C-alpha positions, 0 to 999 in steps of 0.5 A, spaced: 481 444 518 480 449 524 482 456 524 480 463 527 479 469 522 476 475 523 470 477 520 464 482 518 457 481 518 455 489 517 460 496 514 463 499 520 467 502 524 472 497 527 467 494 531 464 489 526 471 486 526 469 480 530 473 474 532 470 467 529 472 460 528 472 458 521 473 452 516 478 450 511 477 445 506 482 442 503 486 446 497 482 445 491 487 444 485 490 450 483 491 452 491 495 452 496 494 452 504 498 457 508 499 457 515 500 465 516 507 468 521 505 475 519 499 478 515 499 486 513 494 492 515 492 497 509 489 503 509 484 500 504 481 494 509 478 500 512 475 501 505 472 494 506 470 495 512 466 502 512 463 499 506 467 505 500 469 499 497 463 494 497 464 486 499 459 481 499 457 479 506 459 476 511 466 476 508 473 475 511 477 482 511 486 483 509 488 484 503 495 481 504 499 475 508 505 471 508 507 464 511 508 458 509 506 452 505 502 447 508 499 443 503 497 444 495 492 441 491 492 437 484 496 441 479 500 446 483 507 446 480 509 454 483 510 453 490 511 447 495 509 445 501 515 448 507 516 454 502 516 460 505 510 465 502 507 472 501 501 475 497 498 479 496 490 481 492 483 477 492 480 474 494 479 478 501 481 474 507 488 475 509 486 476 517 486 468 519 490 464 521 490 458 515 487 460 508 488 457 501 490 460 496 492 461 488 498 457 488 500 462 482 500 468 485 504 467 491 511 470 492 516 467 494 519 470 500 528 471 499 532 469 504 534 475 506 527 478 508 523 475 515 516 474 513 513 480 517 518 485 513 514 480 507 507 482 509 509 489 510 513 491 505 508 487 498 502 490 498 507 498 500 512 495 496 508 494 489 503 500 489 510 503 490 512 500 485 506 502 479 507 509 482 514 510 481 515 506 475 508 505 471 504 510 473 509 516 473 515 513 471 520 518 475 525 520 471 532 523 473 532 531 476 523 530 476 520 533 483 516 529 486 510 531 491 509 525 495 502 524 501 504 521 508 509 521 507 512 517 513 507 512 512 507 505 510 507 507 502 511 513 503 516 510 507 517 506 500 515 511 496 521 516 498 527 512 498 525 509 492 524 516 488 531 517 491 533 511 487 531 514 481 534 521 482 528 524 483 528 530 489 523 528 494 517 533 496 513 529 502 507 532 506 507 530 513 502 531 518 506 532 525 513 535 526 515 527 528 512 525 522 517 530 519 524 529 522 522 521 520 520 523 512 527 526 512 529 520 516 527 516 509 529 520 504 525 527 503 529 532 501 524 538 503 517 536 507 511 540 508 505 539 514 500 537 511 496 544 514 500 550 510 499 552 503 502 545 500 501 548 492 505 554 494 510 551 498 511 547 493 512 552 487 517 555 492 521 549 493 521 549 485 522 555 483 516 557 480 515 551 476 511 546 479 513 538 480 513 533 475 507 528 478 503 528 485 502 522 488 496 523 491 494 518 497 488 523 502 483 524 496 478 530 496 481 534 501 488 535 497 486 534 490 485 541 488 492 543 492 496 536 488 493 540 482 495 547 482 502 544 485 503 540 478 508 543 473 506 544 466 503 536 463 504 534 470 501 528 471 496 527 478 496 521 481 491 520 485 491 513 489 487 513 495 481 516 499 484 517 505 479 524 507 474 521 502 473 521 495 474 526 490 469 530 487 468 529 479 472 533 476 471 537 469 477 535 464 477 544 463 480 544 470 487 540 467 487 545 460 486 550 464 493 548 468 497 546 463 494 540 460 495 536 464 494 528 466 489 525 471 490 518 473 487 513 478 490 506 477 489 501 480 495 495 482 492 490 480 491 492 473 499 492 473 500 485 475 494 481 473 499 475 470 504 470 475 509 473 470 507 480 472 506 479 479 513 476 479 517 481 474 514 487 479 516 484 485 523 482 483 523 490 481 521 491 489 526 486 491 532 489 488 529 495 490 530 493 497 538 489 496 539 497 494 537 500 501 531 501 500 529 499 508 523 497 510 520 500 518 515 496 521 512 502 525 508 496 529 504 490 531 499 488 534 496 481 535 491 478 529 485 478 535 486 485 536 485 487 529 480 493 531 484 496 534 489 497 529 484 499 525 482 505 530 489 507 530 491 507 522 485 511 521 487 516 527 494 517 523 497 515 529 501 509 526 508 510 522 511 506 517 508 498 516 503 495 520 503 487 522 498 483 525 501 476 528 498 470 528 
């Protein structure tokens, strides 16, 4: 069948995103065909577009979507035609009206969650899960530092960390985002152009935080290390300002025997059992009051404008593309 998709033939700015007619074959054994109803936009999509995370070109783009199962291949037992499902992961290519995907990587959407919310939350929510529950398991009474606290992951992480009993210090870039961060669970907010490490020390009576969750990368890395308490954990999980420069292990020793990790979500959800268990924890957190805010939506064919806006830090909360 024919459908439409966003594809890239070269790396570059948002202008390399092209709207094309593509062929979707019948599902192979183990696959399901999904009619997308909502597609999540994530900062990692811009890394794929620019070549920071290289793809084999030409390529589709996008790693998260929700929709309706329209057909299944031989041997599929995990889902059935008509099921509402959401997914994230490889292969890249969710910026499409229809596509085939491995059935064992599809997560059923609970009745209480809309397709738009599901598409907005799965990748960011599972990212939040592996940050707070696996990379450094937040404990009651911990203080943590969270960058981009008004963004998609940040808005979830601040709320979930509050549920876990943490004191959340958020970093934002504007007064408007500061207000959002406070409304979403941050106990304290620091502006990105402040002396972040010094402000953290002030807010923690000189101790520092148990963990830093840093999606900024190069520009914030040293300040993040300096904000940690002894034996604190530096979780570097993004490159918004560029990749972090090589670091000597002595830098960790000199700051109090710190831990440094650069985790990747898909190492934590390798099996269907791991995936569904993680999604279950996420949906439980939502049932316990964690809200998902879709800050803006764009038509799928206008994905280039969405990329411009997210890179200019003009978006708040989660962004969804609508086929």
